[in-house]
N, C-alpha and C positions, 0 to 999 in steps of 0.2 A: 408780611409776617404770616406765619403758619397758624393754623387753628390749634387751639390748646384742647387736648383731650383730657377729660376728667377721668383718670384711671380708677378712681374710687368707685365709679358706677359700673364699670365693666364686670367685675366679679359679681355684682348684684344681678346684672343681666344674665350671666351664665347660670347663676343659681336659680333664677326664675325659669329660664328655658329648661334646665334640668328637672325642676319640679314639675313643670307641665308635661314634659316627656315621660317622667316616671308615672304620672297620673294616667296618661294615655295608655301606657304599657299595662298598668294595673287593670284598667277597664277592659282592654282586649283580652287579657288573661282570665278575668272574671267571666266575660262572655263565653269564652271557650270552655271554661270549667262548667258553667251552667248548661251548655249544649251537651257536653260529655255526660253529665249527670242525667239529663233528660233521655239521652240515648240508652244509658244503662237501665233506667227505670222502665222505659218502653220494652227493652229486651227482656227484663225480668217479668213484666206483665204478660208478655207473649209466650214465655217459656212453657207453660202447660199446654197451650194451643199448638206450639211448634212440634209437639210430640205425637200428634194425631194424624193418621193417614188412612186412606181407603183406596182400593184398587180391585180390578177383576183379573181372573186368570182363566184360561180355557179349561173346561172340564174334560178329562180324558175318559171318564166312564160312560157318559151319555151325550156328549156334545153340549154346546151352550157355554155359559160363563158362570163362575162362582165369585161372589164378592168377598173381600177380606177387609178387616179393619184392624189397625194396630194402634195401641197406646203405649208408646215408649216412655211415658212420663212416670212420675211418682204418685200421682193422684188420679182418681177416676174423672171422667167427663160425663155429662148428663144430657138428656134430651137429644141424643144423636140420631140423625136421619141421613141415610145414604141415598143419593140420587143417581140412578143408572139410566143412561140413554142408549137404547139399542141402535146399532148401525145397520138397519135393515132397509130393504127396498120392497115395498113402500115403507116410509118412515113410521115408526111406532112412537107413542108418547113416552116421556120420561117416567120411570117407575120410582116412587118414593117408598123407602123401606125404613120403618122405625126400628132402631137398634136399642134405644133407651140408654141405660148406663153402660159405659165401657170401662171396665177396671184396668188398672195398669197390667202390663204383661205383653206377651208375644202376640203374633197375628192370630185373629179369630176368624174362622170361616163363617159365612152366613148364607144369604139368599143365593139361590141358583136361578139362572135365567135361561130360557129354552132356545133363544135364537142361536143359530149355528155360527161358530167362529169362522171367519174367512179372512184371508190376507187381502182380499179385494177391498174390504171396508176398514180394516184395521181394528185396533182395540177400542171397545166402547168407552166413552168418557164416563168417569165416576166422580161425584162430588160428595162432600160430607159437611153437614152442619152440626154443631154441638155447643153446649154451654160448659165453660170451665168451672172450677170450684169457687171462683170469685164472682160468678154470676154473669160473666161476659159471654156473649154469643159470637161464634166464629163460623166462617165458611172457608173450606179449602176447595178451590175450584179444580177443574179437570187439568189445569196446567200446573197444579201444585202450589199456587199462590194462596196465602192465608190472608183473609180480610175480616175485619170486624163488621158484623151485621146486626140489624135489629132482630130481637128474638121473635120467632113466630112459631105457631104450633104446626105440626105436620098436616099436610093436605089442605093448607090455606090457599 
């Protein structure tokens, strides 16, 4: 004789499997939604800082370099300090220049540096540190990467 299958429990099994599957899918979707919201919040937090840039250009009037800072954002940044590292032989120390508050708007020229531009050494690296309107302190390194840093006063 063959085994007797109780077909009354098969639909219950399918219902249980379906319920567990739906729960797993819901948890995966919830995890993805939370990760998306976290990315959006981090992007929103970085938005003021993402708008700040510093660089140097060769001076055509007297040689050397001139620093520029740009704030493409909608709000000012504070406690701005530009770090300029001359590419000279022998090496000179990095120069810290306090810019203070940088209002929104176009590029603003600033300090002039006397070393002479040369293709041999390339463009000197420039970094900028600043505090956004929410009190977070940032540093954009010479490669353009933006990182959150501890606040410090210039010349520490």
